[in-house]
MARLOVO-887504 format. One line per field, with one value per residue (C-alpha): residue in three letters; x, y, z; residue number from 1. Coordinates in nm, 3 decimals. Each point is the difference from the previous one (the first is absolute). Example, Ala and Ser with C-alpha at 12.3 -4.5 7.8 and 13.67 -1.06 7.14 Angstrom:
resn = c(Ala:Ser)
xx = c(1.230:0.137)
yy = c(-0.450:0.344)
zz = c(0.780:-0.066)
resi = c(1:2)
END
This chain:
resn = c(Met:Ala:Val:Gly:Thr:Phe:Phe:Lys:Leu:Ala:Gln:Phe:Arg:Ser:Asn:His:Met:Ile:Glu:His:Trp:Lys:Val:Lys:Thr:Ser:Arg:Tyr:Ile:Leu:Asp:Arg:Trp:Trp:Leu:Lys:Val:Arg:Glu:Asp:His:Val:Val:Leu:Pro:Ser:Gly:Lys:Glu:Met:Pro:Glu:Phe:His:Val:Leu:Glu:Tyr:Pro:Asp:Trp:Thr:Met:Met:Leu:Gly:Leu:Asn:Asp:Thr:Gly:Leu:Leu:Val:Leu:Val:Glu:Gln:Tyr:Arg:His:Gly:Ile:Gly:Arg:Leu:Ser:Leu:Glu:Phe:Pro:Ser:Gly:Met:Leu:Glu:Lys:Gly:Glu:Arg:Pro:Glu:Thr:Gly:Ala:Arg:Arg:Glu:Phe:Glu:Glu:Glu:Thr:Gly:Tyr:Leu:Cys:Gly:Glu:Val:Arg:Glu:Ile:Gly:Arg:Leu:Val:Glu:Asp:Pro:Ser:Arg:His:Asn:Asn:Thr:Ala:His:Ala:Phe:Phe:Cys:Gly:Ser:Ala:Ala:Gln:Ser:Gly:Ile:Gln:Gln:Leu:Asp:Glu:Thr:Glu:Asn:Leu:Gln:Ile:Val:Cys:Met:Ser:Val:Ala:Asp:Val:Cys:Leu:Ala:Ile:Glu:Ser:Gly:Arg:Met:Val:His:Gly:Leu:His:Ile:Gly:Thr:Phe:Tyr:Arg:Ala:Leu:Tyr:Gln:Gly:Leu:Ile:Ser:Pro)
xx = c(-11.505:0.357:0.260:0.209:-0.304:-0.091:0.344:0.003:-0.335:0.116:0.310:-0.204:-0.243:0.272:0.182:-0.311:-0.091:0.336:0.190:0.373:0.243:0.143:0.375:0.107:0.376:0.231:0.374:0.249:0.182:0.194:0.097:0.175:-0.010:-0.213:-0.200:-0.137:-0.177:-0.251:-0.152:-0.339:-0.202:-0.353:-0.352:-0.265:-0.359:-0.104:0.232:0.244:0.363:0.290:0.326:0.216:-0.134:0.279:-0.014:0.264:0.073:0.154:0.050:-0.256:0.105:-0.092:-0.026:-0.034:-0.184:0.165:-0.063:0.298:-0.014:-0.108:-0.292:0.159:0.002:0.345:0.056:0.294:0.073:0.214:0.069:-0.212:0.149:-0.323:-0.153:0.333:-0.069:-0.016:-0.282:-0.130:-0.102:-0.052:0.286:-0.051:0.174:-0.019:-0.053:0.284:-0.072:-0.221:-0.022:-0.326:-0.145:-0.001:0.361:0.098:-0.180:0.182:0.333:-0.038:-0.118:0.309:0.242:-0.121:-0.064:0.169:-0.340:-0.126:-0.370:-0.199:-0.345:-0.093:-0.340:-0.072:-0.163:-0.070:0.124:0.017:0.084:0.202:-0.132:-0.235:0.010:0.374:0.153:-0.054:0.139:-0.155:0.098:-0.053:-0.054:0.043:-0.037:0.205:-0.110:0.315:0.317:0.317:0.328:0.204:0.096:0.278:-0.045:0.150:-0.041:0.076:0.287:-0.254:-0.208:0.041:-0.291:-0.096:-0.220:-0.294:-0.236:-0.334:-0.341:-0.301:-0.117:0.336:-0.013:-0.340:0.160:0.289:-0.251:-0.191:0.319:0.136:0.296:-0.143:-0.111:0.031:-0.354:0.030:0.150:-0.272:-0.267:0.144:0.012:-0.369:-0.091:0.174:-0.203:-0.323:0.082:0.062:0.366:0.108:-0.188:0.064)
yy = c(-11.837:-0.027:-0.141:0.318:0.216:-0.218:0.032:0.376:0.028:-0.230:0.211:0.322:-0.138:-0.139:0.333:0.163:-0.270:-0.066:0.275:0.047:-0.025:0.321:0.041:0.178:-0.029:-0.161:-0.074:-0.211:-0.271:-0.122:0.205:-0.166:0.091:-0.306:-0.033:0.226:-0.129:0.253:-0.020:0.170:0.071:-0.046:0.055:-0.242:0.109:-0.170:0.232:-0.278:0.103:-0.204:0.171:-0.216:-0.087:-0.068:0.074:-0.114:0.260:-0.145:0.152:-0.105:-0.293:-0.152:-0.335:-0.124:-0.302:-0.060:-0.258:-0.100:-0.085:-0.359:0.114:-0.090:0.226:0.119:-0.042:-0.008:-0.230:0.120:-0.047:0.216:0.028:0.109:-0.343:-0.184:-0.171:0.042:0.209:-0.005:0.352:0.238:0.247:0.289:0.263:0.336:0.315:0.248:0.352:0.184:-0.303:-0.071:-0.343:-0.125:0.114:-0.181:-0.317:-0.003:0.067:-0.274:-0.248:0.057:0.013:-0.328:-0.198:0.167:0.029:0.325:0.084:0.122:0.143:0.001:0.010:0.076:-0.287:0.200:0.107:-0.208:0.057:-0.262:0.051:0.298:-0.039:0.056:0.101:0.330:-0.078:-0.111:-0.265:0.092:-0.301:-0.005:-0.247:-0.039:-0.245:0.035:-0.035:-0.054:-0.135:0.280:0.202:-0.039:-0.170:0.223:-0.152:0.190:-0.131:-0.144:-0.178:-0.366:-0.126:-0.246:0.087:-0.238:0.003:-0.170:-0.043:0.154:-0.349:-0.076:0.325:-0.112:-0.328:0.190:0.198:-0.310:-0.187:0.289:0.070:0.349:0.158:0.377:0.129:0.309:-0.197:-0.264:0.271:0.174:-0.329:-0.065:0.360:-0.045:-0.319:0.181:0.285:-0.246:0.099:-0.363:-0.328:-0.360)
zz = c(-10.831:-0.131:0.241:-0.017:0.074:0.299:0.156:-0.055:0.178:0.281:0.050:0.005:0.256:0.224:0.002:0.145:0.252:0.164:0.180:-0.041:0.287:0.142:0.050:0.320:-0.051:-0.251:-0.007:-0.194:0.193:-0.307:-0.304:-0.296:-0.368:-0.080:0.324:0.270:0.309:0.130:0.345:0.032:0.313:-0.134:0.128:-0.128:-0.075:0.326:0.192:0.085:-0.044:-0.137:0.105:-0.230:-0.345:-0.247:-0.372:-0.249:-0.268:-0.315:-0.347:-0.260:-0.213:-0.331:-0.178:-0.356:-0.137:-0.335:-0.273:-0.214:-0.371:0.076:0.216:0.333:0.304:0.107:0.375:0.238:0.292:0.287:0.370:0.231:0.346:0.167:-0.060:-0.019:-0.334:-0.375:-0.145:-0.357:-0.102:-0.289:-0.056:0.239:0.207:0.173:-0.199:-0.008:0.125:-0.251:-0.231:-0.182:0.088:-0.361:-0.046:0.319:-0.108:-0.335:0.171:0.259:-0.263:-0.213:0.293:0.146:-0.320:-0.298:-0.172:-0.154:-0.004:-0.296:0.063:0.369:0.168:0.364:0.189:0.312:0.339:0.315:0.367:0.185:0.353:0.043:0.376:0.037:-0.335:-0.181:-0.346:-0.328:-0.254:-0.367:-0.228:-0.378:-0.287:-0.317:-0.269:-0.211:0.208:-0.203:0.140:-0.152:0.308:0.253:0.336:0.270:0.345:0.320:0.210:0.246:-0.265:-0.088:-0.205:-0.270:-0.297:-0.035:-0.301:0.064:-0.158:0.170:0.098:0.161:0.199:0.131:0.108:0.162:0.205:0.107:0.091:0.209:-0.228:-0.056:0.328:-0.038:0.047:-0.219:-0.287:0.026:0.015:-0.304:-0.193:0.062:-0.083:-0.335:-0.054:0.091:-0.239:-0.284:-0.041:0.046:-0.029:0.108)
resi = c(1:2:3:4:5:6:7:8:9:10:11:12:13:14:15:16:17:18:19:20:21:22:23:24:25:26:27:28:29:30:31:32:33:34:35:36:37:38:39:40:41:42:43:44:45:46:47:48:49:50:51:52:53:54:55:56:57:58:59:60:61:62:63:64:65:66:67:68:69:70:71:72:73:74:75:76:77:78:79:80:81:82:83:84:85:86:87:88:89:90:91:92:93:94:95:96:97:98:99:100:101:102:103:104:105:106:107:108:109:110:111:112:113:114:115:116:117:118:119:120:121:122:123:124:125:126:127:128:129:130:131:132:133:134:135:136:137:138:139:140:141:142:143:144:145:146:147:148:149:150:151:152:153:154:155:156:157:158:159:160:161:162:163:164:165:166:167:168:169:170:171:172:173:174:175:176:177:178:179:180:181:182:183:184:185:186:187:188:189:190:191:192:193:194:195:196:197:198)
END
């Protein structure tokens, strides 16, 4: 049985074996344009109630794995206040309202790096924390990124462009220089799909 077929069957079976939670009441305790914190009063299949279960609602976001004309992956390194340290990542960002994921991935890639993408392929979709977050990350791959665009950083962005081989990205993951789970997962999905190779 193909791997994809197995996971589709596993998902189908799990949907019919595990009951969903029921929501009695729901309210927002924080409402910002980029983040909403929702507080649900839920009833579990066992009948147990949880009066305060918090869900973080974020806009969907997108990322791009791009190879430049020398075959190196184009990444960015920047300070991330949540972990209080530098983080090596693929260019990424939130989608604008009504924006198509591929369009957003191309836009973010150019804005953060100054590279323009040629043909783009979707790697897949990922969820950061299905227990607490409701948004989706859309990942794309470009095998022909050209440094012919214009870098346009937001006023809050301060990052360094880093071009690395696939092997060096593997080392960055093992050393802890790259720690973002969705970016690491996307990197290994691209390896599995044969889009990149060591």
